[in-house]
C-alpha positions in Angstrom: -110.4 10.5 247.4 -112.4 7.4 246.8 -115.9 6.3 245.6 -118.5 4.4 247.5 -120.2 3.0 244.3 -117.7 3.3 241.4 -119.7 0.9 239.3 -122.4 3.6 239.0 -120.2 5.3 236.4 -121.3 2.5 234.0 -124.6 4.4 233.7 -123.0 7.4 232.1 -123.4 6.4 228.4 -127.0 5.1 229.0 -129.0 8.0 227.5 -126.6 8.2 224.4 -127.1 4.4 223.9 -130.9 4.8 224.1 -130.8 7.7 221.6 -128.9 5.4 219.2 -130.8 2.2 219.7 -134.4 3.2 220.2 -136.4 3.9 217.0 -137.2 7.5 216.3 -140.6 8.9 216.7 -142.5 9.0 213.3 -143.3 12.5 212.0 -146.8 13.1 210.8 -147.2 13.7 207.1 -148.2 17.2 206.0 -151.8 17.6 205.2 -151.0 19.9 202.2 -148.4 19.3 199.5 -147.0 22.5 198.0 -144.5 23.0 195.3 -141.0 23.5 196.7 -140.7 27.1 195.7 -144.0 28.0 197.5 -143.2 25.7 200.5 -139.9 27.5 201.1 -141.8 30.7 201.8 -143.9 28.9 204.5 -141.0 27.2 206.2 -140.9 28.3 209.9 -137.9 30.2 210.8 -136.0 28.8 213.8 -135.5 31.8 216.1 -133.8 29.9 219.0 -131.1 27.5 217.8 -128.7 28.7 220.5 -131.4 28.2 223.2 -132.0 24.6 222.1 -128.3 23.9 222.0 -127.9 25.3 225.4 -130.8 23.2 226.7 -129.2 20.1 225.3 -125.8 21.0 226.8 -127.4 21.6 230.2 -129.3 18.3 230.2 -126.1 16.4 229.3 -124.3 18.1 232.2 -127.2 17.3 234.5 -126.9 13.6 233.7 -123.1 13.6 234.2 -123.5 15.3 237.6 -126.2 12.8 238.7 -124.1 9.9 237.7 -121.1 11.4 239.5 -123.2 11.8 242.6 -124.3 8.2 242.4 -120.7 7.0 242.5 -120.4 8.5 246.0 -117.2 10.5 245.9 -115.8 10.9 249.4 -112.6 11.6 251.3 -111.4 9.9 254.5 -110.8 12.2 257.4 -110.3 12.0 261.2 -113.4 12.8 263.2 -113.0 15.2 266.1 -115.7 13.6 268.2 -114.9 11.2 271.0 -117.3 8.4 271.7 -118.6 7.8 275.2 -116.7 5.0 276.9 -119.5 4.0 279.2 -117.3 4.5 282.2 -118.1 6.7 285.2 -115.2 7.8 287.5 -115.6 9.7 290.7 -112.4 11.1 292.4 -112.8 11.3 296.2 -110.2 13.9 297.3 -109.1 14.3 300.9 -109.0 18.1 301.9 -108.2 17.6 305.5 -105.6 19.8 307.3 -102.8 17.3 306.9 -102.9 17.9 303.1 -101.1 21.2 303.8 -97.9 19.5 304.7 -95.1 20.5 302.3 -93.3 17.2 301.8 -93.7 16.7 298.1 -91.4 18.1 295.3 -92.9 19.5 292.1 -90.7 20.9 289.3 -87.9 21.2 291.8 -89.8 23.1 294.4 -91.2 22.0 297.8 -95.0 21.9 297.6 -97.9 20.7 299.7 -99.5 17.3 299.2 -102.6 19.0 297.9 -100.6 21.0 295.3 -99.0 17.8 294.0 -102.4 16.0 293.8 -103.9 19.0 292.0 -101.2 19.1 289.4 -101.1 15.3 288.7 -104.9 14.8 289.2 -105.9 17.6 286.8 -103.7 16.1 284.1 -105.1 12.6 284.8 -108.7 13.9 284.5 -108.0 15.8 281.3 -106.8 12.6 279.7 -110.0 10.8 280.5 -111.7 11.6 277.1 -114.9 9.7 276.7 -115.4 9.0 280.4 -117.8 10.8 282.7 -115.8 12.2 285.6 -116.9 13.7 288.9 -115.3 15.0 292.0 -116.1 14.6 295.7 -114.1 16.4 298.4 -114.1 15.5 302.0 -112.6 16.7 305.3 -114.9 16.8 308.3 -117.8 16.7 305.8 -118.2 15.5 302.2 -119.4 17.6 299.3 -119.9 17.1 295.6 -117.5 19.6 294.0 -118.2 18.5 290.4 -121.1 16.4 289.2 -120.4 13.5 286.7 -119.8 15.0 283.3 -118.1 14.4 280.0 -116.6 17.9 280.3 -113.3 16.6 281.8 -111.7 20.0 281.4 -114.2 21.6 283.7 -113.6 18.9 286.4 -109.9 19.4 286.0 -110.3 23.2 286.7 -112.3 22.4 289.8 -109.4 20.1 291.0 -106.9 22.9 290.4 -109.0 25.4 292.5 -110.1 23.4 295.5 -108.8 24.7 298.9 -108.3 23.1 302.3 -110.8 24.1 304.9 -113.9 24.3 302.7 -115.1 21.0 304.2 -113.4 21.1 307.6 -109.9 20.0 308.6 -110.7 16.5 310.0 -110.8 13.3 307.9 -114.1 11.6 307.2 -113.0 9.0 304.6 -116.2 7.0 305.0 -118.3 10.0 304.3 -116.4 10.9 301.2 -116.5 7.3 300.0 -120.2 7.0 300.8 -121.1 10.2 298.9 -119.1 9.1 295.8 -120.9 5.7 296.0 -124.3 7.4 296.2 -123.5 9.3 293.0 -122.5 6.2 291.2 -125.2 3.8 292.4 -127.9 5.6 290.3 -125.9 5.5 287.1 -126.3 2.9 284.4 -122.7 3.0 283.2 -121.0 -0.2 282.1 -118.1 0.5 284.4 -118.1 2.6 287.6 -115.0 3.5 289.5 -114.0 5.5 292.6 -110.5 6.8 293.0 -109.9 7.6 296.7 -107.0 9.9 297.6 -106.2 10.3 301.3 -103.2 11.1 303.5 -104.8 10.4 306.9 -107.0 8.0 308.8 -110.8 8.2 309.3 -111.4 10.3 312.4 -114.9 11.6 312.2 -116.9 9.3 310.0 -119.9 7.4 311.5 -119.6 4.6 309.0 -116.8 2.1 308.7 -115.1 2.8 305.4 -114.4 -0.9 304.8 -118.1 -1.6 305.2 -118.8 1.1 302.6 -116.4 -0.6 300.3 -118.2 -3.9 300.7 -121.4 -2.2 299.7 -119.6 -0.8 296.6 -118.6 -4.3 295.6 -122.2 -5.5 295.8 -123.2 -2.6 293.5 -120.4 -3.4 291.0 -118.3 -0.3 291.8 -114.5 -0.7 291.9 -112.4 1.4 294.3 -108.8 2.4 293.8 -107.2 3.9 296.9 -104.1 6.1 296.9 -102.3 6.5 300.3 -100.4 9.8 300.3 -97.5 10.7 302.5 -94.0 9.6 303.5 -95.1 7.8 306.7 -97.8 5.3 307.5 -99.2 3.9 310.7 -97.8 0.4 310.0 -94.1 1.5 310.0 -94.2 4.7 311.9 -97.3 4.8 314.2 -96.0 7.8 316.1 -95.3 9.9 313.0 -97.2 13.1 312.5 -100.0 12.9 309.9 -99.2 9.2 309.2 -101.5 7.6 306.6 -103.7 4.6 307.5 -102.5 2.6 304.5 -103.8 -0.6 306.0 -107.4 0.7 306.0 -107.0 2.0 302.4 -105.7 -1.4 301.3 -108.7 -3.2 302.9 -111.0 -0.7 301.2 -109.6 -1.5 297.8 -109.5 -5.2 298.3 -113.2 -5.2 299.5 -114.2 -3.4 296.3 -112.2 -5.5 293.8 -109.8 -2.6 293.2 -106.1 -1.9 294.0 -104.3 0.2 296.5 -101.2 2.4 295.7 -98.6 3.8 298.1 -97.4 7.3 297.2 -94.5 8.9 298.9 -93.3 11.2 296.1 -94.6 13.1 293.2 -93.0 10.5 290.9 -95.0 7.8 292.7 -98.2 9.8 292.2 -97.5 10.1 288.4 -96.8 6.3 288.3 -100.2 5.7 290.0 -102.2 7.6 287.4 -100.4 5.8 284.7 -101.2 2.5 286.4 -104.9 3.4 286.6 -104.8 4.4 283.0 -103.7 0.9 282.2 -106.3 -0.7 284.4 -109.1 1.6 283.1 -108.0 2.5 279.5 -108.9 5.9 278.4 -110.3 6.5 274.9 -107.8 9.4 274.6 -105.2 6.8 273.9 -107.4 4.8 271.5 -106.7 5.0 267.7 -108.3 8.0 266.0 -111.8 7.5 264.6 -111.9 7.8 260.9 -114.9 8.8 258.9 -115.9 10.0 255.4 -116.5 13.5 254.0 -119.2 12.9 251.3 -119.3 15.1 248.3 -122.3 13.7 246.5 -124.8 16.2 248.0 -122.8 19.0 246.3 -123.0 17.3 242.9 -126.7 16.4 243.3 -127.5 20.0 244.3 -125.7 21.3 241.2 -127.6 18.9 239.0 -130.9 20.0 240.4 -130.0 23.7 240.0 -129.1 23.0 236.3 -132.2 21.0 235.8 -134.3 23.9 237.0 -132.5 26.1 234.6 -133.2 23.7 231.7 -136.9 23.6 232.7 -136.9 27.5 232.6 -135.5 27.5 229.1 -138.0 24.9 227.9 -140.8 26.9 229.2 -139.6 30.1 227.5 -139.2 28.2 224.2 -142.7 26.7 224.5 -144.1 30.2 225.1 
């Protein structure tokens, strides 16, 4: 507990000092002088001494409460609200057929690439408190699966429920990247980011994905690319479902971002941690402290007691 204006407590003795220092109001002399014995019979009888005493007590309490309210009593507490970071992030997730390959390990079990991305990606999104996050999925075609929103839990749920085949089984990286870029280009956020996750090579897109990345750079949108899968075209060109890591690297470089090579679930977790460092989340920021003010309660009590005193005064006058 602390006080915003503790010096206001100095006002507490003010009415008592005024009562002592200011001259009293002169009482008008009686128009008729009577002998003491007769005057005693005409002396008005005070029928409400208790009421006047109560009135004085209430007024004293009113003054004490008002002064206490002026001191601004308050208590520090942690605010639950999270401020907006001014950052928009769109995840562009590859849902092509190759994401069905079970070459990742999660909690000791062999899982598909998509399952690993869903688990790690959902946790990554839930940690982006204060950011606006959206989701674009692409295969043969690209779709907006979740519009940009501060409700990161809702976006994480969408990531956990997406399925391969809803957008075709081919890989149109340029289309997914272009749709994510169109979602961001109309935003006025201070920071705009695309996180592109793919395990293949662009096979059906009509636009060069690197050219799309150049456009992103002119619009001030950064792109981080994540190449998923144990094999890539550079080292194993004949491998099945080899990822085009070279194209993903050039996409990231063209858009002032970074590229990450992911072969295991541990690599994927490390990537999300690296992106957290590059684009710090407000979830990791120190808690926001605020004040719980108690002066309105004191002021309200003073006003209620003042209304009571006015009622007593009116009854006495009547």
